[in-house]
C-alpha positions in Angstrom: -1.7 5.9 -21.0 -4.3 4.8 -23.4 -6.8 2.2 -23.9 -6.2 0.0 -26.3 -9.2 -3.4 -28.2 -7.3 -6.4 -29.3 -8.6 -9.9 -29.2 -7.3 -12.8 -27.0 -7.5 -16.8 -27.1 -9.8 -17.2 -24.0 -7.3 -20.6 -23.7 -4.4 -21.6 -22.3 -1.6 -23.0 -25.4 -1.1 -27.0 -25.3 1.6 -27.8 -23.1 2.1 -24.5 -21.3 1.7 -23.8 -17.8 0.1 -20.5 -17.5 -3.4 -19.7 -16.0 -5.9 -17.4 -18.3 -7.9 -15.1 -15.8 -10.7 -12.9 -15.8 -9.4 -9.8 -14.3 -11.7 -8.3 -11.5 -10.5 -5.8 -9.6 -7.2 -3.5 -9.7 -5.0 -2.2 -7.8 -3.6 1.3 -8.1 -0.4 1.7 -6.3 2.4 4.3 -5.7 5.1 2.0 -6.4 3.6 1.6 -9.9 5.1 5.5 -10.6 8.5 3.9 -10.4 7.9 1.5 -13.1 7.5 4.7 -15.6 11.0 5.4 -15.1 13.5 4.1 -17.4 15.4 1.6 -13.9 18.7 3.5 -13.2 20.1 0.7 -10.8 18.8 -2.9 -10.1 15.1 -2.8 -9.0 13.0 -5.2 -7.6 10.7 -4.8 -10.0 10.8 -3.8 -14.4 9.9 -0.6 -15.9 6.3 -0.7 -17.9 7.4 -1.5 -21.6 5.9 1.2 -23.7 2.7 -0.1 -26.2 2.2 -3.1 -23.5 -0.5 -3.4 -20.9 0.6 -2.2 -17.5 1.0 -4.9 -15.3 -0.5 -4.6 -11.2 -1.7 -6.3 -8.5 -5.2 -7.9 -9.1 -8.2 -10.0 -8.0 -9.0 -12.0 -11.2 -10.8 -15.5 -11.7 -9.0 -18.2 -13.7 -10.7 -19.3 -16.6 -8.4 -22.0 -18.1 -5.4 -23.0 -16.3 -2.1 -25.5 -17.5 -0.9 -25.3 -14.3 -1.5 -27.8 -11.2 -1.9 -25.8 -8.4 -5.0 -23.5 -10.4 -8.4 -24.8 -11.8 -10.8 -23.1 -14.0 -13.4 -21.3 -11.1 -10.1 -20.7 -8.4 -10.5 -16.6 -7.0 -6.5 -15.2 -7.3 -5.2 -11.8 -6.2 -1.3 -11.2 -7.1 0.2 -9.5 -10.8 -2.2 -8.9 -13.5 -2.4 -7.0 -16.9 -4.1 -4.0 -16.8 -7.0 -5.6 -19.3 -10.2 -7.3 -19.0 -8.5 -11.3 -19.5 -4.9 -11.6 -18.8 -2.8 -15.0 -19.5 -0.4 -15.4 -16.7 3.2 -17.3 -16.9 4.4 -16.0 -14.0 2.4 -17.9 -11.8 4.6 -17.8 -8.5 3.0 -14.3 -7.8 -0.5 -15.5 -7.5 -2.0 -16.1 -4.0 -5.3 -18.6 -4.0 -8.7 -16.4 -2.4 -9.9 -19.0 -0.1 -12.0 -16.9 2.4 -14.7 -15.0 -0.1 -16.7 -13.9 3.0 -15.2 -10.7 2.8 -15.4 -7.9 0.0 -13.5 -9.7 -3.4 -11.6 -6.3 -3.5 -10.1 -6.7 -0.2 -7.3 -8.9 -1.9 -6.1 -5.9 -3.7 -5.9 -3.6 -0.2 -5.9 -4.8 3.2 -5.8 -8.3 2.4 -3.7 -8.2 -0.7 -0.2 -6.3 -1.1 -0.9 -3.2 0.9 -2.3 -5.1 4.0 1.0 -6.9 4.1 3.1 -3.8 3.5 1.6 -2.9 7.0 1.6 -5.7 8.4 5.3 -6.0 7.6 6.4 -2.5 8.2 4.8 -1.9 11.4 5.5 -5.2 13.2 8.2 -6.6 11.6 10.8 -3.5 11.1 8.9 -1.3 14.1 8.7 -4.2 16.8 6.3 -2.0 18.7 5.4 -1.9 22.2 2.6 -1.3 23.9 2.0 2.8 24.9 4.9 3.7 22.6 4.5 7.1 20.1 3.2 6.0 16.7 3.5 8.6 14.1 1.9 7.9 10.4 1.9 10.2 7.3 0.0 9.7 4.2 -2.6 7.7 7.0 -5.7 7.7 5.2 -3.8 5.6 2.3 -4.2 1.9 1.6 -1.1 0.8 4.1 -1.5 4.0 6.4 -5.1 3.3 7.6 -4.5 -0.1 8.4 -1.0 0.9 10.2 -2.8 3.5 12.4 -5.4 0.7 13.9 -2.7 -1.9 14.0 -1.1 0.7 16.4 -4.4 1.3 18.1 -4.9 -2.1 18.8 -1.5 -2.9 20.6 -1.7 0.2 23.0 0.0 2.6 21.0 -1.0 6.5 21.0 -1.3 7.4 17.3 -1.3 10.7 15.0 -1.5 10.9 11.2 -1.3 13.1 8.7 -3.3 13.5 5.6 -4.1 16.5 3.3 -7.5 17.3 3.3 -9.9 18.4 6.2 -12.0 15.0 5.0 -9.7 12.4 5.8 -8.0 14.1 8.6 -12.0 13.3 10.1 -11.4 10.2 8.5 -8.4 9.2 10.8 -10.1 10.5 14.3 -13.9 9.3 13.7 -13.6 6.2 12.0 -9.5 5.1 12.3 -9.7 5.6 15.6 -6.1 7.8 15.6 -6.0 9.3 19.0 -5.1 13.0 17.2 -4.3 14.2 13.1 -3.9 17.0 11.1 -3.2 18.4 7.6 -0.2 18.8 6.7 -0.9 21.4 4.0 -1.8 24.0 7.1 1.4 23.7 9.0 3.9 25.8 7.8 5.9 24.9 10.2 6.0 20.3 10.7 8.7 20.4 13.4 6.6 22.6 15.5 3.0 20.8 14.4 5.0 17.0 15.2 5.9 19.1 19.1 2.5 19.9 19.5 1.3 16.2 18.9 4.3 14.4 20.4 5.9 16.5 23.3 7.6 13.6 24.8 8.5 12.5 21.2 8.0 9.2 18.3 9.3 6.0 18.6 7.6 4.9 15.3 7.6 6.7 12.4 5.9 4.9 9.4 7.3 7.1 6.5 4.8 7.5 3.5 6.1 10.4 2.0 9.5 11.6 2.9 10.9 14.9 1.6 10.4 18.0 4.7 8.4 15.5 7.0 10.9 13.0 7.4 13.4 16.0 8.3 10.5 17.3 10.6 10.4 13.4 12.3 14.1 13.3 12.3 14.0 16.5 14.4 11.4 14.8 17.1 12.9 11.0 17.0 13.1 9.1 21.2 16.2 7.7 21.9 15.9 4.1 20.0 13.7 5.7 18.0 12.3 3.2 14.8 11.6 4.5 10.9 10.1 2.1 8.7 10.5 3.1 5.2 7.6 2.2 3.0 7.2 4.7 0.6 8.0 8.5 -0.3 5.5 9.7 -2.3 6.4 13.4 -2.3 9.5 12.8 -4.4 8.4 10.3 -6.8 7.6 13.1 -9.8 10.2 15.5 -9.1 12.7 15.6 -11.3 15.7 16.3 -8.5 14.6 14.7 -5.1 14.5 16.8 -1.7 17.9 16.3 0.5 17.6 15.1 3.9 18.8 17.3 6.5 18.6 16.3 10.1 20.2 12.5 9.5 22.2 12.9 12.4 19.8 12.5 15.0 19.9 8.9 13.6 23.2 9.1 15.4 22.1 10.6 18.5 19.0 9.1 19.2 20.8 5.7 18.4 17.9 5.3 16.2 17.0 2.9 13.5 15.8 3.6 10.0 15.2 0.7 7.5 13.4 0.5 3.8 11.5 -2.7 3.0 9.6 -4.1 0.2 6.1 -6.3 1.0 7.1 -9.1 -1.1 9.8 -9.9 1.3 7.3 -11.2 3.7 5.0 -12.5 1.3 6.2 -16.0 3.3 4.2 -14.8 6.3 0.9 -14.4 4.2 -0.9 -16.7 6.4 0.3 -15.6 9.6 -1.1 -11.8 8.8 -4.3 -13.4 8.0 -5.1 -15.4 11.1 -4.5 -11.8 12.7 -6.3 -9.7 10.1 -9.1 -11.9 9.6 -10.7 -12.0 13.4 -10.0 -8.0 13.3 -12.4 -7.2 10.1 -14.8 -10.1 11.1 -15.2 -8.3 14.7 -15.4 -4.8 13.3 -11.9 -3.7 14.9 -10.3 -3.1 12.1 -12.2 -0.9 9.5 -11.2 -0.6 5.9 -12.0 2.9 3.2 -12.1 2.2 -0.2 -12.1 4.4 -2.8 -13.6 3.0 -6.1 -13.1 3.8 -9.7 -15.6 2.3 -12.8 -14.7 0.3 -15.8 -11.2 0.2 -17.1 -10.9 3.3 -18.4 -10.9 4.9 -15.5 -7.4 3.5 -14.0 -5.0 5.9 -15.7 -7.0 9.1 -14.1 -7.3 6.6 -11.3 -3.5 5.9 -11.0 -3.0 9.8 -11.6 -5.2 10.9 -8.9 -2.9 9.1 -6.0 -0.4 11.6 -6.9 -2.5 14.9 -5.8 -4.7 13.0 -2.8 -7.6 12.7 -5.2 -8.6 9.1 -3.3 -9.7 9.1 -0.1 -8.8 5.1 0.6 -7.6 2.7 -1.3 -7.8 3.5 -5.1 -9.5 0.1 -6.4 -10.3 0.0 -10.4 -13.8 -2.7 -10.8 -13.5 -4.1 -14.2 -16.0 -7.0 -13.7 -17.9 -7.7 -10.5 -17.8 -11.2 -11.4 
């Protein structure tokens, strides 16, 4: 990745239904790693084009619009370019921001795609019930921190894994997880899970894949559910690790299902009705890791894959 300087006319071309925006906050997300590969099969989102600006989720302000649904001054979130100003032609990916009494950066996280990911994966895919045993991997990240809090609000027993002592402390002391552990300090993940889940796991919110997934399979309860949100431990491997314990799905009559947040965007208004009161009443808290300036975005994105970030990784391009 490199930073380039060029010029843009701050006006939508005549006759176009595009929207010209000033980008305020950019979202760094693990799925973007896959867009750096040549697609090996039909994908839900295209690969990045070398020499073109990276695109991703962001929060922007409309400067000019040829589209009837957007006007100058509107605040929006959706897919935009990693640049100071973007001309967005795919306006169907934009959501207008109506609630501005929360930090605007939240629309890259809890009120944006990661929030919808947590909502869809936990409530829609896992169909949770009060009292169930829930395990979340990468639990201090943009999505995991929300899943754990939603599970606690529902009355579940919740354990999270993360990669540092500080993150483990955050899970227990700020997000209210019942227990948490540093997976890097566990030589036997199966034994660790049996320690925290002597009765087994009803719901696993999967963010990492690899050895953790294999260990969870050995600890599933009957009719357990696994929502496959991400597999971040595998994204930089030339040869992904195999999974050995899939027979547990059969023996425990369990279900493992992958999902993509955009398939649930039609429920975004339902999600806001749920989560906005939680935020305002202090029942849900959200931690962000803020990087300042467009030039900091490459390091911020790469840092996701070594766990450098604590919470949702955001890049501030401009605050207003």
